[in-house]
Short mmCIF file of the C-alpha atoms (twelve columns), coordinates in Angstrom:
data_MODEL
# 
_entry.id   MODEL 
# 
loop_
_atom_site.group_PDB 
_atom_site.id 
_atom_site.type_symbol 
_atom_site.label_atom_id 
_atom_site.label_alt_id 
_atom_site.label_comp_id 
_atom_site.label_asym_id 
_atom_site.label_seq_id 
_atom_site.Cartn_x 
_atom_site.Cartn_y 
_atom_site.Cartn_z 
_atom_site.pdbx_PDB_model_num 
ATOM 1   C CA . UNK A 1   24.030  5.146   -5.020 1 
ATOM 2   C CA . UNK A 2   22.738  8.586   -4.051 1 
ATOM 3   C CA . UNK A 3   19.510  7.894   -5.961 1 
ATOM 4   C CA . UNK A 4   19.063  4.621   -4.079 1 
ATOM 5   C CA . UNK A 5   19.406  6.275   -0.670 1 
ATOM 6   C CA . UNK A 6   17.019  9.007   -1.767 1 
ATOM 7   C CA . UNK A 7   14.401  6.421   -2.751 1 
ATOM 8   C CA . UNK A 8   14.736  4.716   0.648  1 
ATOM 9   C CA . UNK A 9   14.221  8.130   2.230  1 
ATOM 10  C CA . UNK A 10  10.986  8.628   0.295  1 
ATOM 11  C CA . UNK A 11  9.778   5.170   1.327  1 
ATOM 12  C CA . UNK A 12  10.523  5.817   5.000  1 
ATOM 13  C CA . UNK A 13  8.808   9.202   4.712  1 
ATOM 14  C CA . UNK A 14  5.722   7.447   3.326  1 
ATOM 15  C CA . UNK A 15  5.673   4.952   6.182  1 
ATOM 16  C CA . UNK A 16  5.985   7.777   8.706  1 
ATOM 17  C CA . UNK A 17  3.149   9.732   7.057  1 
ATOM 18  C CA . UNK A 18  0.897   6.690   7.245  1 
ATOM 19  C CA . UNK A 19  1.901   6.067   10.873 1 
ATOM 20  C CA . UNK A 20  1.164   9.672   11.862 1 
ATOM 21  C CA . UNK A 21  -2.084  10.037  9.934  1 
ATOM 22  C CA . UNK A 22  -3.687  6.601   9.971  1 
ATOM 23  C CA . UNK A 23  -5.031  5.090   13.178 1 
ATOM 24  C CA . UNK A 24  -5.126  1.581   11.694 1 
ATOM 25  C CA . UNK A 25  -1.399  1.707   10.938 1 
ATOM 26  C CA . UNK A 26  -0.738  2.575   14.576 1 
ATOM 27  C CA . UNK A 27  -3.025  -0.260  15.727 1 
ATOM 28  C CA . UNK A 28  -1.204  -2.733  13.478 1 
ATOM 29  C CA . UNK A 29  2.111   -1.466  14.873 1 
ATOM 30  C CA . UNK A 30  0.983   -2.161  18.452 1 
ATOM 31  C CA . UNK A 31  -0.137  -5.657  17.431 1 
ATOM 32  C CA . UNK A 32  3.216   -6.254  15.695 1 
ATOM 33  C CA . UNK A 33  5.077   -5.286  18.884 1 
ATOM 34  C CA . UNK A 34  2.900   -7.657  20.947 1 
ATOM 35  C CA . UNK A 35  3.389   -10.499 18.461 1 
ATOM 36  C CA . UNK A 36  7.172   -10.005 18.410 1 
ATOM 37  C CA . UNK A 37  7.312   -9.897  22.221 1 
ATOM 38  C CA . UNK A 38  5.213   -13.063 22.416 1 
ATOM 39  C CA . UNK A 39  7.413   -14.756 19.815 1 
ATOM 40  C CA . UNK A 40  10.543  -13.903 21.779 1 
ATOM 41  C CA . UNK A 41  8.924   -15.210 24.975 1 
ATOM 42  C CA . UNK A 42  7.910   -18.452 23.256 1 
ATOM 43  C CA . UNK A 43  11.312  -18.971 21.561 1 
ATOM 44  C CA . UNK A 44  9.909   -19.406 18.067 1 
ATOM 45  C CA . UNK A 45  11.857  -21.474 15.575 1 
ATOM 46  C CA . UNK A 46  13.418  -19.932 12.489 1 
ATOM 47  C CA . UNK A 47  10.610  -21.156 10.235 1 
ATOM 48  C CA . UNK A 48  7.978   -19.858 12.663 1 
ATOM 49  C CA . UNK A 49  9.680   -16.439 12.669 1 
ATOM 50  C CA . UNK A 50  9.761   -16.512 8.872  1 
ATOM 51  C CA . UNK A 51  6.018   -17.173 8.651  1 
ATOM 52  C CA . UNK A 52  5.214   -14.552 11.311 1 
ATOM 53  C CA . UNK A 53  7.478   -11.991 9.599  1 
ATOM 54  C CA . UNK A 54  5.882   -12.638 6.218  1 
ATOM 55  C CA . UNK A 55  2.415   -12.272 7.742  1 
ATOM 56  C CA . UNK A 56  3.383   -8.986  9.408  1 
ATOM 57  C CA . UNK A 57  4.876   -7.695  6.171  1 
ATOM 58  C CA . UNK A 58  1.758   -8.571  4.201  1 
ATOM 59  C CA . UNK A 59  -0.598  -6.852  6.629  1 
ATOM 60  C CA . UNK A 60  1.515   -3.687  6.923  1 
ATOM 61  C CA . UNK A 61  2.002   -3.576  3.134  1 
ATOM 62  C CA . UNK A 62  -1.725  -4.001  2.544  1 
ATOM 63  C CA . UNK A 63  -2.451  -1.204  5.026  1 
ATOM 64  C CA . UNK A 64  0.067   1.111   3.340  1 
ATOM 65  C CA . UNK A 65  -1.380  0.355   -0.099 1 
ATOM 66  C CA . UNK A 66  -4.891  0.928   1.239  1 
ATOM 67  C CA . UNK A 67  -3.804  4.300   2.619  1 
ATOM 68  C CA . UNK A 68  -2.222  5.260   -0.707 1 
ATOM 69  C CA . UNK A 69  -5.370  4.242   -2.575 1 
ATOM 70  C CA . UNK A 70  -7.545  6.266   -0.178 1 
ATOM 71  C CA . UNK A 71  -5.390  9.372   -0.697 1 
ATOM 72  C CA . UNK A 72  -5.420  8.910   -4.459 1 
ATOM 73  C CA . UNK A 73  -9.191  8.461   -4.572 1 
ATOM 74  C CA . UNK A 74  -9.657  11.575  -2.412 1 
ATOM 75  C CA . UNK A 75  -7.395  13.513  -4.787 1 
ATOM 76  C CA . UNK A 76  -9.154  12.527  -8.009 1 
ATOM 77  C CA . UNK A 77  -12.677 12.396  -6.580 1 
ATOM 78  C CA . UNK A 78  -13.033 14.968  -3.790 1 
ATOM 79  C CA . UNK A 79  -16.823 14.772  -3.916 1 
ATOM 80  C CA . UNK A 80  -18.886 11.690  -3.141 1 
ATOM 81  C CA . UNK A 81  -18.887 9.196   -5.985 1 
ATOM 82  C CA . UNK A 82  -20.241 5.641   -5.885 1 
ATOM 83  C CA . UNK A 83  -17.181 4.190   -7.653 1 
ATOM 84  C CA . UNK A 84  -14.811 6.050   -5.320 1 
ATOM 85  C CA . UNK A 85  -16.579 4.447   -2.381 1 
ATOM 86  C CA . UNK A 86  -16.345 1.010   -3.963 1 
ATOM 87  C CA . UNK A 87  -12.610 1.454   -4.599 1 
ATOM 88  C CA . UNK A 88  -12.005 2.415   -0.977 1 
ATOM 89  C CA . UNK A 89  -14.149 -0.461  0.303  1 
ATOM 90  C CA . UNK A 90  -12.354 -3.015  -1.863 1 
ATOM 91  C CA . UNK A 91  -8.931  -1.749  -0.746 1 
ATOM 92  C CA . UNK A 92  -10.065 -1.954  2.883  1 
ATOM 93  C CA . UNK A 93  -11.311 -5.483  2.183  1 
ATOM 94  C CA . UNK A 94  -7.825  -6.458  1.034  1 
ATOM 95  C CA . UNK A 95  -6.449  -5.310  4.383  1 
ATOM 96  C CA . UNK A 96  -9.118  -7.293  6.193  1 
ATOM 97  C CA . UNK A 97  -8.300  -10.466 4.252  1 
ATOM 98  C CA . UNK A 98  -4.572  -10.182 5.031  1 
ATOM 99  C CA . UNK A 99  -5.279  -9.369  8.681  1 
ATOM 100 C CA . UNK A 100 -7.542  -12.417 9.045  1 
ATOM 101 C CA . UNK A 101 -4.898  -14.624 7.416  1 
ATOM 102 C CA . UNK A 102 -2.298  -13.201 9.829  1 
ATOM 103 C CA . UNK A 103 -4.580  -13.908 12.776 1 
ATOM 104 C CA . UNK A 104 -4.946  -17.518 11.619 1 
ATOM 105 C CA . UNK A 105 -1.149  -17.795 11.357 1 
ATOM 106 C CA . UNK A 106 -0.835  -16.304 14.838 1 
ATOM 107 C CA . UNK A 107 -3.360  -18.735 16.279 1 
ATOM 108 C CA . UNK A 108 -1.569  -21.704 14.706 1 
ATOM 109 C CA . UNK A 109 1.912   -20.650 15.756 1 
ATOM 110 C CA . UNK A 110 1.513   -18.591 18.913 1 
ATOM 111 C CA . UNK A 111 -1.776  -20.033 20.097 1 
ATOM 112 C CA . UNK A 112 -0.596  -23.630 20.029 1 
ATOM 113 C CA . UNK A 113 2.561   -22.755 21.977 1 
ATOM 114 C CA . UNK A 114 0.623   -20.698 24.523 1 
ATOM 115 C CA . UNK A 115 -1.840  -23.554 24.939 1 
ATOM 116 C CA . UNK A 116 1.020   -25.941 25.693 1 
ATOM 117 C CA . UNK A 117 2.233   -23.573 28.420 1 
ATOM 118 C CA . UNK A 118 -1.185  -23.627 30.063 1 
ATOM 119 C CA . UNK A 119 -1.488  -27.420 30.066 1 
# 
């Protein structure tokens, strides 16, 4: 059990490092807070919360993996290398794809409910 708690500690430490050192993680966190506040205001259903939560988890996970990949590439290739740049660009692309998918989910779920409030 001690090992399990220790591993959770390492994971939380990693999240905190990314939050402190990566601007995009902080931006995603602000967006998450706004989405949650909007969801509470709009009284989302359980299934809507599930989809929103999954979308948030995917984007944050992709951002954390991208950060880890960037650090690893910087460690093994401190100088400029074409392949290192490609690796970083592809990892960033993965974040972009998940973020766009999350935006689409947000538009479908939150946007439609907000539109109904305006009409």
